[in-house]
Wavefront OBJ file of the C-alpha trace (Angstrom):
o trace
v 15.694 -14.115 42.524
v 14.135 -10.996 41.865
v 15.541 -8.074 39.825
v 14.549 -4.416 40.857
v 15.191 -1.569 38.588
v 17.792 0.926 39.021
v 16.372 4.668 39.728
v 13.362 5.893 37.980
v 12.494 2.704 35.727
v 10.719 -0.328 36.540
v 12.159 -3.416 36.793
v 11.250 -6.906 34.826
v 8.865 -7.932 37.382
v 6.793 -4.511 37.990
v 6.878 -4.503 34.446
v 5.091 -8.038 34.264
v 2.750 -6.955 36.762
v 1.408 -4.118 35.217
v 0.840 -5.839 31.670
v -1.133 -8.823 33.748
v -3.143 -6.234 35.025
v -3.943 -4.476 31.809
v -4.624 -8.175 30.160
v -7.361 -8.568 33.138
v -9.245 -5.172 32.419
v -12.145 -5.471 30.241
v -11.343 -4.344 26.743
v -12.759 -0.863 26.014
v -14.425 -0.176 22.491
v -11.666 1.276 20.248
v -11.906 5.301 19.901
v -12.913 6.790 16.665
v -11.768 9.900 15.524
v -14.257 12.374 13.840
v -13.339 15.337 11.663
v -15.548 18.063 10.461
v -14.882 19.489 6.914
v -16.532 22.697 6.026
v -18.807 23.200 2.969
v -16.255 25.957 1.933
v -13.277 23.698 2.276
v -15.095 20.775 0.303
v -15.779 23.744 -2.512
v -12.107 24.730 -2.889
v -10.932 21.025 -2.822
v -13.408 20.642 -5.664
v -12.108 23.601 -7.720
v -8.611 22.974 -7.319
v -9.452 19.002 -8.765
v -10.922 20.554 -11.387
v -8.230 23.174 -12.155
v -5.798 20.399 -12.153
v -7.640 18.220 -14.343
v -7.966 21.288 -16.936
v -4.184 21.805 -16.746
v -3.478 18.190 -17.525
v -6.011 18.179 -20.337
v -4.351 21.197 -21.581
v -1.007 19.606 -21.597
v -1.888 17.048 -23.535
v -4.017 18.931 -25.988
v -0.231 20.930 -26.853
v 1.752 17.730 -26.619
v -0.715 15.827 -29.388
v -0.727 19.239 -31.608
v 3.439 19.356 -31.391
v 3.500 15.873 -32.479
v 0.996 16.350 -35.499
v 3.124 19.350 -36.361
v 6.126 17.800 -36.407
v 5.058 14.661 -38.400
v 3.452 17.369 -40.738
v 6.754 19.326 -41.440
v 9.003 16.322 -41.688
v 6.498 14.337 -44.261
v 6.125 17.551 -46.128
v 10.372 18.197 -46.085
v 9.467 22.133 -44.971
v 12.237 21.791 -42.606
v 16.026 20.459 -42.572
v 15.667 18.034 -39.891
v 13.327 16.286 -37.585
v 14.798 17.769 -34.555
v 14.287 21.150 -36.403
v 10.663 20.165 -37.099
v 10.071 19.096 -33.280
v 11.945 22.462 -31.797
v 9.314 24.509 -34.313
v 6.281 22.397 -33.582
v 6.648 22.919 -30.034
v 7.023 26.810 -30.013
v 3.840 26.741 -32.322
v 2.143 24.454 -30.333
v 2.812 26.390 -26.857
v 2.079 29.769 -28.612
v -1.222 27.819 -29.869
v -2.292 27.513 -26.017
v -0.847 30.645 -24.591
v -3.220 32.627 -22.185
v -5.516 29.366 -21.454
v -8.553 29.770 -23.550
v -8.068 29.777 -27.146
v -9.502 31.681 -30.215
v -11.750 30.562 -32.751
v -8.892 31.015 -35.422
v -6.499 28.728 -33.527
v -9.126 25.953 -33.099
v -9.888 26.364 -36.905
v -6.200 25.864 -37.393
v -6.131 22.722 -35.124
v -9.030 21.218 -37.004
v -7.364 21.898 -40.109
v -4.096 19.934 -39.048
v -6.161 17.098 -37.984
v -8.310 17.173 -40.880
v -5.225 17.009 -43.512
v -6.097 20.264 -44.956
v -2.623 21.231 -44.213
v -0.835 18.061 -45.936
v 0.397 19.949 -49.613
v 4.087 20.784 -49.467
v 3.493 24.209 -50.575
v 0.741 24.995 -47.801
v 3.380 23.507 -45.143
v 6.298 25.590 -46.803
v 3.947 28.644 -46.388
v 2.771 27.953 -42.789
v 6.117 27.242 -41.575
v 7.465 30.742 -43.281
v 4.755 32.828 -41.752
v 5.069 30.941 -38.222
v 8.939 31.713 -38.144
v 8.315 35.182 -39.351
v 6.054 35.921 -36.922
v 8.357 34.631 -34.282
v 10.983 36.378 -35.397
v 13.499 33.536 -36.867
l 1 2 3 4 5 6 7 8 9 10 11 12 13 14 15 16 17 18 19 20 21 22 23 24 25 26 27 28 29 30 31 32 33 34 35 36 37 38 39 40 41 42 43 44 45 46 47 48 49 50 51 52 53 54 55 56 57 58 59 60 61 62 63 64 65 66 67 68 69 70 71 72 73 74 75 76 77 78 79 80 81 82 83 84 85 86 87 88 89 90 91 92 93 94 95 96 97 98 99 100 101 102 103 104 105 106 107 108 109 110 111 112 113 114 115 116 117 118 119 120 121 122 123 124 125 126 127 128 129 130 131 132 133 134 135 136 137
């Protein structure tokens, strides 16, 4: 019994015959695609990668400063609640890194926070008052 295709399609015997012919043909070496990337494109890619790294590094620095400020404000009792401390610290940290590059003064403040220079309750209260005043709070 032989089944033939109806219309433009192939019947099963024709399909099997074509597959058998393909199997008998010698295998060709697989083709390999090739792509050329210009030096300009490579340079732009490197610049974008460097920019992305700088942004994530700055975001981490903001988060670290925010965490340190929150801890200092809470431990000194300079604010009413931990939520208030986090809110204030978040605004201060974001402001400290505003505009990309930071000033020498802000860097000195960061170092003072890290070294514990602002650990006294009086200093923290004064700093918090000035920051809130500067922010119009």
